[in-house]
ZAFI-677908 format. One record per residue (C-alpha): residue number from 0; residue in one letter; x, y, z. Coordinates in steps of 0.25 Angstrom, whole numbers, plus 5000, padded with zeros to 4 digits. Last residue first. Example, Ala and Ser with C-alpha at 12.3 -4.5 7.8 and 13.67 -1.06 7.14 Angstrom:
<r><n>1</n><res>S</res><c1>5055</c1><c2>4996</c2><c3>5029</c3></r>
<r><n>0</n><res>A</res><c1>5049</c1><c2>4982</c2><c3>5031</c3></r>
This chain:
<r><n>244</n><res>P</res><c1>4877</c1><c2>5107</c2><c3>5062</c3></r>
<r><n>243</n><res>E</res><c1>4885</c1><c2>5118</c2><c3>5069</c3></r>
<r><n>242</n><res>A</res><c1>4897</c1><c2>5112</c2><c3>5077</c3></r>
<r><n>241</n><res>G</res><c1>4895</c1><c2>5112</c2><c3>5093</c3></r>
<r><n>240</n><res>P</res><c1>4902</c1><c2>5099</c2><c3>5094</c3></r>
<r><n>239</n><res>A</res><c1>4911</c1><c2>5096</c2><c3>5083</c3></r>
<r><n>238</n><res>R</res><c1>4907</c1><c2>5090</c2><c3>5070</c3></r>
<r><n>237</n><res>A</res><c1>4908</c1><c2>5101</c2><c3>5060</c3></r>
<r><n>236</n><res>A</res><c1>4921</c1><c2>5104</c2><c3>5065</c3></r>
<r><n>235</n><res>R</res><c1>4926</c1><c2>5090</c2><c3>5063</c3></r>
<r><n>234</n><res>K</res><c1>4920</c1><c2>5090</c2><c3>5049</c3></r>
<r><n>233</n><res>G</res><c1>4926</c1><c2>5105</c2><c3>5046</c3></r>
<r><n>232</n><res>A</res><c1>4940</c1><c2>5099</c2><c3>5050</c3></r>
<r><n>231</n><res>D</res><c1>4938</c1><c2>5087</c2><c3>5041</c3></r>
<r><n>230</n><res>E</res><c1>4935</c1><c2>5096</c2><c3>5029</c3></r>
<r><n>229</n><res>K</res><c1>4948</c1><c2>5105</c2><c3>5033</c3></r>
<r><n>228</n><res>R</res><c1>4957</c1><c2>5093</c2><c3>5034</c3></r>
<r><n>227</n><res>E</res><c1>4951</c1><c2>5087</c2><c3>5022</c3></r>
<r><n>226</n><res>S</res><c1>4954</c1><c2>5098</c2><c3>5013</c3></r>
<r><n>225</n><res>Y</res><c1>4968</c1><c2>5099</c2><c3>5018</c3></r>
<r><n>224</n><res>R</res><c1>4972</c1><c2>5085</c2><c3>5015</c3></r>
<r><n>223</n><res>D</res><c1>4980</c1><c2>5075</c2><c3>5022</c3></r>
<r><n>222</n><res>T</res><c1>4984</c1><c2>5066</c2><c3>5010</c3></r>
<r><n>221</n><res>L</res><c1>4999</c1><c2>5066</c2><c3>5013</c3></r>
<r><n>220</n><res>H</res><c1>4998</c1><c2>5067</c2><c3>5029</c3></r>
<r><n>219</n><res>D</res><c1>4988</c1><c2>5054</c2><c3>5029</c3></r>
<r><n>218</n><res>A</res><c1>4999</c1><c2>5047</c2><c3>5019</c3></r>
<r><n>217</n><res>V</res><c1>5010</c1><c2>5050</c2><c3>5029</c3></r>
<r><n>216</n><res>G</res><c1>5012</c1><c2>5036</c2><c3>5035</c3></r>
<r><n>215</n><res>R</res><c1>5014</c1><c2>5029</c2><c3>5022</c3></r>
<r><n>214</n><res>T</res><c1>5018</c1><c2>5040</c2><c3>5010</c3></r>
<r><n>213</n><res>L</res><c1>5031</c1><c2>5036</c2><c3>5007</c3></r>
<r><n>212</n><res>L</res><c1>5030</c1><c2>5021</c2><c3>5010</c3></r>
<r><n>211</n><res>T</res><c1>5018</c1><c2>5020</c2><c3>5001</c3></r>
<r><n>210</n><res>F</res><c1>5026</c1><c2>5029</c2><c3>4991</c3></r>
<r><n>209</n><res>R</res><c1>5037</c1><c2>5019</c2><c3>4990</c3></r>
<r><n>208</n><res>V</res><c1>5028</c1><c2>5007</c2><c3>4989</c3></r>
<r><n>207</n><res>L</res><c1>5021</c1><c2>5013</c2><c3>4978</c3></r>
<r><n>206</n><res>E</res><c1>5033</c1><c2>5016</c2><c3>4971</c3></r>
<r><n>205</n><res>E</res><c1>5038</c1><c2>5002</c2><c3>4972</c3></r>
<r><n>204</n><res>M</res><c1>5025</c1><c2>4996</c2><c3>4967</c3></r>
<r><n>203</n><res>V</res><c1>5025</c1><c2>5005</c2><c3>4955</c3></r>
<r><n>202</n><res>D</res><c1>5039</c1><c2>5002</c2><c3>4951</c3></r>
<r><n>201</n><res>V</res><c1>5036</c1><c2>4987</c2><c3>4952</c3></r>
<r><n>200</n><res>V</res><c1>5024</c1><c2>4989</c2><c3>4943</c3></r>
<r><n>199</n><res>R</res><c1>5032</c1><c2>4996</c2><c3>4934</c3></r>
<r><n>198</n><res>D</res><c1>5043</c1><c2>4985</c2><c3>4932</c3></r>
<r><n>197</n><res>Y</res><c1>5031</c1><c2>4975</c2><c3>4930</c3></r>
<r><n>196</n><res>F</res><c1>5026</c1><c2>4984</c2><c3>4918</c3></r>
<r><n>195</n><res>A</res><c1>5040</c1><c2>4984</c2><c3>4913</c3></r>
<r><n>194</n><res>S</res><c1>5041</c1><c2>4970</c2><c3>4913</c3></r>
<r><n>193</n><res>P</res><c1>5043</c1><c2>4958</c2><c3>4920</c3></r>
<r><n>192</n><res>K</res><c1>5031</c1><c2>4948</c2><c3>4921</c3></r>
<r><n>191</n><res>M</res><c1>5021</c1><c2>4950</c2><c3>4931</c3></r>
<r><n>190</n><res>R</res><c1>5016</c1><c2>4937</c2><c3>4937</c3></r>
<r><n>189</n><res>G</res><c1>5002</c1><c2>4931</c2><c3>4936</c3></r>
<r><n>188</n><res>D</res><c1>5005</c1><c2>4917</c2><c3>4935</c3></r>
<r><n>187</n><res>D</res><c1>5003</c1><c2>4917</c2><c3>4919</c3></r>
<r><n>186</n><res>T</res><c1>5012</c1><c2>4929</c2><c3>4919</c3></r>
<r><n>185</n><res>F</res><c1>5009</c1><c2>4943</c2><c3>4919</c3></r>
<r><n>184</n><res>E</res><c1>5012</c1><c2>4954</c2><c3>4910</c3></r>
<r><n>183</n><res>Q</res><c1>5005</c1><c2>4950</c2><c3>4897</c3></r>
<r><n>182</n><res>F</res><c1>4991</c1><c2>4952</c2><c3>4901</c3></r>
<r><n>181</n><res>A</res><c1>4994</c1><c2>4965</c2><c3>4908</c3></r>
<r><n>180</n><res>K</res><c1>4994</c1><c2>4971</c2><c3>4894</c3></r>
<r><n>179</n><res>A</res><c1>4998</c1><c2>4984</c2><c3>4900</c3></r>
<r><n>178</n><res>V</res><c1>5003</c1><c2>4985</c2><c3>4914</c3></r>
<r><n>177</n><res>S</res><c1>5001</c1><c2>5000</c2><c3>4920</c3></r>
<r><n>176</n><res>S</res><c1>5008</c1><c2>5003</c2><c3>4933</c3></r>
<r><n>175</n><res>Q</res><c1>5009</c1><c2>5017</c2><c3>4940</c3></r>
<r><n>174</n><res>N</res><c1>5019</c1><c2>5025</c2><c3>4946</c3></r>
<r><n>173</n><res>P</res><c1>5015</c1><c2>5039</c2><c3>4953</c3></r>
<r><n>172</n><res>I</res><c1>5010</c1><c2>5034</c2><c3>4965</c3></r>
<r><n>171</n><res>T</res><c1>4996</c1><c2>5036</c2><c3>4971</c3></r>
<r><n>170</n><res>V</res><c1>4994</c1><c2>5041</c2><c3>4984</c3></r>
<r><n>169</n><res>M</res><c1>4980</c1><c2>5038</c2><c3>4986</c3></r>
<r><n>168</n><res>R</res><c1>4969</c1><c2>5049</c2><c3>4988</c3></r>
<r><n>167</n><res>M</res><c1>4957</c1><c2>5039</c2><c3>4984</c3></r>
<r><n>166</n><res>W</res><c1>4955</c1><c2>5050</c2><c3>4972</c3></r>
<r><n>165</n><res>R</res><c1>4970</c1><c2>5050</c2><c3>4969</c3></r>
<r><n>164</n><res>G</res><c1>4970</c1><c2>5034</c2><c3>4969</c3></r>
<r><n>163</n><res>L</res><c1>4958</c1><c2>5035</c2><c3>4959</c3></r>
<r><n>162</n><res>I</res><c1>4965</c1><c2>5045</c2><c3>4950</c3></r>
<r><n>161</n><res>R</res><c1>4976</c1><c2>5035</c2><c3>4949</c3></r>
<r><n>160</n><res>M</res><c1>4967</c1><c2>5024</c2><c3>4948</c3></r>
<r><n>159</n><res>Q</res><c1>4962</c1><c2>5030</c2><c3>4935</c3></r>
<r><n>158</n><res>N</res><c1>4977</c1><c2>5032</c2><c3>4930</c3></r>
<r><n>157</n><res>V</res><c1>4980</c1><c2>5018</c2><c3>4933</c3></r>
<r><n>156</n><res>A</res><c1>4969</c1><c2>5012</c2><c3>4925</c3></r>
<r><n>155</n><res>N</res><c1>4971</c1><c2>5021</c2><c3>4912</c3></r>
<r><n>154</n><res>F</res><c1>4986</c1><c2>5019</c2><c3>4913</c3></r>
<r><n>153</n><res>S</res><c1>4987</c1><c2>5012</c2><c3>4900</c3></r>
<r><n>152</n><res>Q</res><c1>4998</c1><c2>5001</c2><c3>4894</c3></r>
<r><n>151</n><res>S</res><c1>4991</c1><c2>4994</c2><c3>4881</c3></r>
<r><n>150</n><res>G</res><c1>4982</c1><c2>4981</c2><c3>4883</c3></r>
<r><n>149</n><res>G</res><c1>4977</c1><c2>4973</c2><c3>4894</c3></r>
<r><n>148</n><res>S</res><c1>4980</c1><c2>4983</c2><c3>4905</c3></r>
<r><n>147</n><res>V</res><c1>4984</c1><c2>4983</c2><c3>4919</c3></r>
<r><n>146</n><res>Q</res><c1>4985</c1><c2>4994</c2><c3>4930</c3></r>
<r><n>145</n><res>M</res><c1>4993</c1><c2>4999</c2><c3>4941</c3></r>
<r><n>144</n><res>L</res><c1>4993</c1><c2>5010</c2><c3>4952</c3></r>
<r><n>143</n><res>A</res><c1>5000</c1><c2>5012</c2><c3>4964</c3></r>
<r><n>142</n><res>L</res><c1>4993</c1><c2>5019</c2><c3>4976</c3></r>
<r><n>141</n><res>T</res><c1>4998</c1><c2>5024</c2><c3>4990</c3></r>
<r><n>140</n><res>R</res><c1>4989</c1><c2>5027</c2><c3>5001</c3></r>
<r><n>139</n><res>G</res><c1>4985</c1><c2>5042</c2><c3>5006</c3></r>
<r><n>138</n><res>Q</res><c1>4971</c1><c2>5039</c2><c3>5005</c3></r>
<r><n>137</n><res>T</res><c1>4965</c1><c2>5026</c2><c3>5003</c3></r>
<r><n>136</n><res>P</res><c1>4957</c1><c2>5022</c2><c3>5014</c3></r>
<r><n>135</n><res>R</res><c1>4953</c1><c2>5036</c2><c3>5018</c3></r>
<r><n>134</n><res>I</res><c1>4949</c1><c2>5034</c2><c3>5032</c3></r>
<r><n>133</n><res>A</res><c1>4940</c1><c2>5042</c2><c3>5041</c3></r>
<r><n>132</n><res>G</res><c1>4929</c1><c2>5034</c2><c3>5036</c3></r>
<r><n>131</n><res>G</res><c1>4933</c1><c2>5029</c2><c3>5024</c3></r>
<r><n>130</n><res>P</res><c1>4936</c1><c2>5041</c2><c3>5014</c3></r>
<r><n>129</n><res>L</res><c1>4939</c1><c2>5037</c2><c3>5000</c3></r>
<r><n>128</n><res>P</res><c1>4930</c1><c2>5024</c2><c3>5000</c3></r>
<r><n>127</n><res>I</res><c1>4936</c1><c2>5013</c2><c3>4994</c3></r>
<r><n>126</n><res>W</res><c1>4928</c1><c2>5004</c2><c3>4987</c3></r>
<r><n>125</n><res>D</res><c1>4928</c1><c2>5012</c2><c3>4974</c3></r>
<r><n>124</n><res>I</res><c1>4944</c1><c2>5008</c2><c3>4974</c3></r>
<r><n>123</n><res>Q</res><c1>4940</c1><c2>4993</c2><c3>4973</c3></r>
<r><n>122</n><res>A</res><c1>4929</c1><c2>4996</c2><c3>4963</c3></r>
<r><n>121</n><res>K</res><c1>4939</c1><c2>5004</c2><c3>4955</c3></r>
<r><n>120</n><res>L</res><c1>4949</c1><c2>4992</c2><c3>4954</c3></r>
<r><n>119</n><res>V</res><c1>4938</c1><c2>4982</c2><c3>4949</c3></r>
<r><n>118</n><res>A</res><c1>4931</c1><c2>4992</c2><c3>4939</c3></r>
<r><n>117</n><res>S</res><c1>4945</c1><c2>4992</c2><c3>4932</c3></r>
<r><n>116</n><res>M</res><c1>4954</c1><c2>5005</c2><c3>4929</c3></r>
<r><n>115</n><res>A</res><c1>4951</c1><c2>5011</c2><c3>4916</c3></r>
<r><n>114</n><res>G</res><c1>4952</c1><c2>5011</c2><c3>4901</c3></r>
<r><n>113</n><res>H</res><c1>4942</c1><c2>5001</c2><c3>4898</c3></r>
<r><n>112</n><res>R</res><c1>4949</c1><c2>4992</c2><c3>4909</c3></r>
<r><n>111</n><res>E</res><c1>4962</c1><c2>4993</c2><c3>4914</c3></r>
<r><n>110</n><res>P</res><c1>4967</c1><c2>4984</c2><c3>4924</c3></r>
<r><n>109</n><res>S</res><c1>4969</c1><c2>4990</c2><c3>4938</c3></r>
<r><n>108</n><res>T</res><c1>4980</c1><c2>4989</c2><c3>4948</c3></r>
<r><n>107</n><res>W</res><c1>4978</c1><c2>4997</c2><c3>4962</c3></r>
<r><n>106</n><res>V</res><c1>4990</c1><c2>4997</c2><c3>4972</c3></r>
<r><n>105</n><res>Q</res><c1>4989</c1><c2>5003</c2><c3>4986</c3></r>
<r><n>104</n><res>G</res><c1>4995</c1><c2>5009</c2><c3>4997</c3></r>
<r><n>103</n><res>E</res><c1>4995</c1><c2>5010</c2><c3>5012</c3></r>
<r><n>102</n><res>S</res><c1>4985</c1><c2>5000</c2><c3>5012</c3></r>
<r><n>101</n><res>W</res><c1>4976</c1><c2>4994</c2><c3>5024</c3></r>
<r><n>100</n><res>L</res><c1>4965</c1><c2>5004</c2><c3>5023</c3></r>
<r><n>99</n><res>M</res><c1>4964</c1><c2>4999</c2><c3>5008</c3></r>
<r><n>98</n><res>A</res><c1>4964</c1><c2>4985</c2><c3>5012</c3></r>
<r><n>97</n><res>E</res><c1>4953</c1><c2>4988</c2><c3>5023</c3></r>
<r><n>96</n><res>R</res><c1>4945</c1><c2>4995</c2><c3>5012</c3></r>
<r><n>95</n><res>L</res><c1>4947</c1><c2>4983</c2><c3>5001</c3></r>
<r><n>94</n><res>E</res><c1>4944</c1><c2>4971</c2><c3>5012</c3></r>
<r><n>93</n><res>Q</res><c1>4932</c1><c2>4981</c2><c3>5016</c3></r>
<r><n>92</n><res>V</res><c1>4927</c1><c2>4981</c2><c3>5002</c3></r>
<r><n>91</n><res>K</res><c1>4929</c1><c2>4966</c2><c3>5000</c3></r>
<r><n>90</n><res>P</res><c1>4922</c1><c2>4963</c2><c3>5014</c3></r>
<r><n>89</n><res>H</res><c1>4910</c1><c2>4972</c2><c3>5009</c3></r>
<r><n>88</n><res>S</res><c1>4907</c1><c2>4981</c2><c3>5021</c3></r>
<r><n>87</n><res>A</res><c1>4909</c1><c2>4993</c2><c3>5011</c3></r>
<r><n>86</n><res>E</res><c1>4894</c1><c2>4987</c2><c3>5006</c3></r>
<r><n>85</n><res>A</res><c1>4891</c1><c2>4982</c2><c3>4992</c3></r>
<r><n>84</n><res>D</res><c1>4889</c1><c2>4987</c2><c3>4978</c3></r>
<r><n>83</n><res>D</res><c1>4895</c1><c2>5000</c2><c3>4982</c3></r>
<r><n>82</n><res>P</res><c1>4908</c1><c2>4997</c2><c3>4975</c3></r>
<r><n>81</n><res>L</res><c1>4908</c1><c2>4984</c2><c3>4968</c3></r>
<r><n>80</n><res>P</res><c1>4910</c1><c2>4972</c2><c3>4976</c3></r>
<r><n>79</n><res>L</res><c1>4924</c1><c2>4967</c2><c3>4980</c3></r>
<r><n>78</n><res>G</res><c1>4923</c1><c2>4952</c2><c3>4977</c3></r>
<r><n>77</n><res>H</res><c1>4935</c1><c2>4951</c2><c3>4971</c3></r>
<r><n>76</n><res>A</res><c1>4944</c1><c2>4964</c2><c3>4973</c3></r>
<r><n>75</n><res>H</res><c1>4957</c1><c2>4958</c2><c3>4977</c3></r>
<r><n>74</n><res>F</res><c1>4964</c1><c2>4968</c2><c3>4985</c3></r>
<r><n>73</n><res>V</res><c1>4979</c1><c2>4965</c2><c3>4987</c3></r>
<r><n>72</n><res>R</res><c1>4986</c1><c2>4967</c2><c3>4999</c3></r>
<r><n>71</n><res>T</res><c1>5000</c1><c2>4971</c2><c3>5001</c3></r>
<r><n>70</n><res>E</res><c1>5011</c1><c2>4973</c2><c3>5012</c3></r>
<r><n>69</n><res>C</res><c1>5022</c1><c2>4980</c2><c3>5006</c3></r>
<r><n>68</n><res>G</res><c1>5037</c1><c2>4976</c2><c3>5006</c3></r>
<r><n>67</n><res>L</res><c1>5042</c1><c2>4980</c2><c3>4991</c3></r>
<r><n>66</n><res>A</res><c1>5041</c1><c2>4965</c2><c3>4989</c3></r>
<r><n>65</n><res>D</res><c1>5026</c1><c2>4964</c2><c3>4993</c3></r>
<r><n>64</n><res>L</res><c1>5023</c1><c2>4976</c2><c3>4985</c3></r>
<r><n>63</n><res>L</res><c1>5030</c1><c2>4969</c2><c3>4972</c3></r>
<r><n>62</n><res>R</res><c1>5021</c1><c2>4957</c2><c3>4975</c3></r>
<r><n>61</n><res>Q</res><c1>5009</c1><c2>4966</c2><c3>4976</c3></r>
<r><n>60</n><res>A</res><c1>5012</c1><c2>4973</c2><c3>4963</c3></r>
<r><n>59</n><res>E</res><c1>5013</c1><c2>4960</c2><c3>4956</c3></r>
<r><n>58</n><res>L</res><c1>5000</c1><c2>4956</c2><c3>4963</c3></r>
<r><n>57</n><res>T</res><c1>4993</c1><c2>4968</c2><c3>4957</c3></r>
<r><n>56</n><res>L</res><c1>4998</c1><c2>4965</c2><c3>4944</c3></r>
<r><n>55</n><res>L</res><c1>4991</c1><c2>4951</c2><c3>4944</c3></r>
<r><n>54</n><res>R</res><c1>4978</c1><c2>4959</c2><c3>4950</c3></r>
<r><n>53</n><res>S</res><c1>4978</c1><c2>4969</c2><c3>4939</c3></r>
<r><n>52</n><res>Y</res><c1>4982</c1><c2>4957</c2><c3>4928</c3></r>
<r><n>51</n><res>S</res><c1>4969</c1><c2>4950</c2><c3>4933</c3></r>
<r><n>50</n><res>R</res><c1>4968</c1><c2>4935</c2><c3>4929</c3></r>
<r><n>49</n><res>P</res><c1>4956</c1><c2>4930</c2><c3>4936</c3></r>
<r><n>48</n><res>R</res><c1>4951</c1><c2>4944</c2><c3>4933</c3></r>
<r><n>47</n><res>L</res><c1>4947</c1><c2>4952</c2><c3>4945</c3></r>
<r><n>46</n><res>S</res><c1>4954</c1><c2>4966</c2><c3>4941</c3></r>
<r><n>45</n><res>G</res><c1>4957</c1><c2>4979</c2><c3>4947</c3></r>
<r><n>44</n><res>Y</res><c1>4968</c1><c2>4978</c2><c3>4957</c3></r>
<r><n>43</n><res>L</res><c1>4971</c1><c2>4983</c2><c3>4971</c3></r>
<r><n>42</n><res>L</res><c1>4983</c1><c2>4982</c2><c3>4979</c3></r>
<r><n>41</n><res>L</res><c1>4985</c1><c2>4986</c2><c3>4994</c3></r>
<r><n>40</n><res>I</res><c1>4999</c1><c2>4990</c2><c3>4998</c3></r>
<r><n>39</n><res>R</res><c1>5003</c1><c2>4991</c2><c3>5013</c3></r>
<r><n>38</n><res>P</res><c1>5017</c1><c2>4997</c2><c3>5015</c3></r>
<r><n>37</n><res>P</res><c1>5024</c1><c2>4987</c2><c3>5024</c3></r>
<r><n>36</n><res>H</res><c1>5023</c1><c2>4990</c2><c3>5040</c3></r>
<r><n>35</n><res>S</res><c1>5033</c1><c2>4997</c2><c3>5048</c3></r>
<r><n>34</n><res>P</res><c1>5027</c1><c2>5010</c2><c3>5046</c3></r>
<r><n>33</n><res>P</res><c1>5038</c1><c2>5020</c2><c3>5039</c3></r>
<r><n>32</n><res>A</res><c1>5042</c1><c2>5032</c2><c3>5049</c3></r>
<r><n>31</n><res>V</res><c1>5036</c1><c2>5045</c2><c3>5044</c3></r>
<r><n>30</n><res>F</res><c1>5039</c1><c2>5056</c2><c3>5035</c3></r>
<r><n>29</n><res>L</res><c1>5029</c1><c2>5064</c2><c3>5029</c3></r>
<r><n>28</n><res>R</res><c1>5022</c1><c2>5069</c2><c3>5042</c3></r>
<r><n>27</n><res>A</res><c1>5035</c1><c2>5077</c2><c3>5045</c3></r>
<r><n>26</n><res>P</res><c1>5033</c1><c2>5084</c2><c3>5031</c3></r>
<r><n>25</n><res>D</res><c1>5020</c1><c2>5090</c2><c3>5035</c3></r>
<r><n>24</n><res>P</res><c1>5012</c1><c2>5096</c2><c3>5024</c3></r>
<r><n>23</n><res>A</res><c1>5006</c1><c2>5110</c2><c3>5027</c3></r>
<r><n>22</n><res>L</res><c1>4992</c1><c2>5109</c2><c3>5034</c3></r>
<r><n>21</n><res>F</res><c1>4979</c1><c2>5117</c2><c3>5030</c3></r>
<r><n>20</n><res>H</res><c1>4967</c1><c2>5113</c2><c3>5038</c3></r>
<r><n>19</n><res>A</res><c1>4967</c1><c2>5127</c2><c3>5047</c3></r>
<r><n>18</n><res>A</res><c1>4973</c1><c2>5135</c2><c3>5035</c3></r>
<r><n>17</n><res>D</res><c1>4959</c1><c2>5133</c2><c3>5028</c3></r>
<r><n>16</n><res>L</res><c1>4963</c1><c2>5138</c2><c3>5014</c3></r>
<r><n>15</n><res>A</res><c1>4954</c1><c2>5147</c2><c3>5006</c3></r>
<r><n>14</n><res>P</res><c1>4963</c1><c2>5160</c2><c3>5012</c3></r>
<r><n>13</n><res>L</res><c1>4976</c1><c2>5155</c2><c3>5007</c3></r>
<r><n>12</n><res>D</res><c1>4985</c1><c2>5167</c2><c3>5008</c3></r>
<r><n>11</n><res>A</res><c1>4986</c1><c2>5167</c2><c3>5022</c3></r>
<r><n>10</n><res>L</res><c1>4991</c1><c2>5151</c2><c3>5021</c3></r>
<r><n>9</n><res>A</res><c1>5003</c1><c2>5157</c2><c3>5013</c3></r>
<r><n>8</n><res>A</res><c1>5007</c1><c2>5168</c2><c3>5022</c3></r>
<r><n>7</n><res>A</res><c1>5007</c1><c2>5157</c2><c3>5034</c3></r>
<r><n>6</n><res>P</res><c1>5015</c1><c2>5148</c2><c3>5025</c3></r>
<r><n>5</n><res>S</res><c1>5026</c1><c2>5160</c2><c3>5025</c3></r>
<r><n>4</n><res>A</res><c1>5028</c1><c2>5167</c2><c3>5011</c3></r>
<r><n>3</n><res>G</res><c1>5043</c1><c2>5172</c2><c3>5009</c3></r>
<r><n>2</n><res>D</res><c1>5043</c1><c2>5167</c2><c3>4995</c3></r>
<r><n>1</n><res>A</res><c1>5030</c1><c2>5161</c2><c3>4990</c3></r>
<r><n>0</n><res>M</res><c1>5027</c1><c2>5146</c2><c3>4996</c3></r>
């Protein structure tokens, strides 16, 4: 704020702003007593192969999250139809959407294919509508991103998923994991070997839990938007008795 300027004076200098729907952050709403339940984390992965390294990495992440005190669910996409190739009432679609609403945070893990995230992972995200009635299934939830590669280390898949996370209005944590030559990083029984890659996965899961605890109970305030408040007020006014058609 300019020296000596009051908030009222600053508002007066914003002629394009609808002050009735402009709210300053409320510090009191950013500090809440932690709920009694553990952080609820949903994990998605992007390959249906019998030996899927994205699934093995996801299960390793689940074990870490369990050890960090979380309640976890892994969604297995076998049987999930392609987006728009079935009704939203399909059991696998309903399972996925219910898990999205249940979660407070999520982990998305994809293989990199043709320099991009996999269609299997993208199909899961595409079944989730940005608005779901009055409820946004992803808005305000935390998100951690990981990828596996068959060759040298790359970040194409996590970068694409980061764009998706922003589009789905999720709180995507800064850290991420990219496991190169994933076929070398797991034992025959599917456990991840000790390595710098494994250490990074631990880092990412720790950070996800911290961000989830930090934002739980305040996500609605963090993602409350001036433009949406203004739009909602206009819709309510249009529906009010006596409103012009």
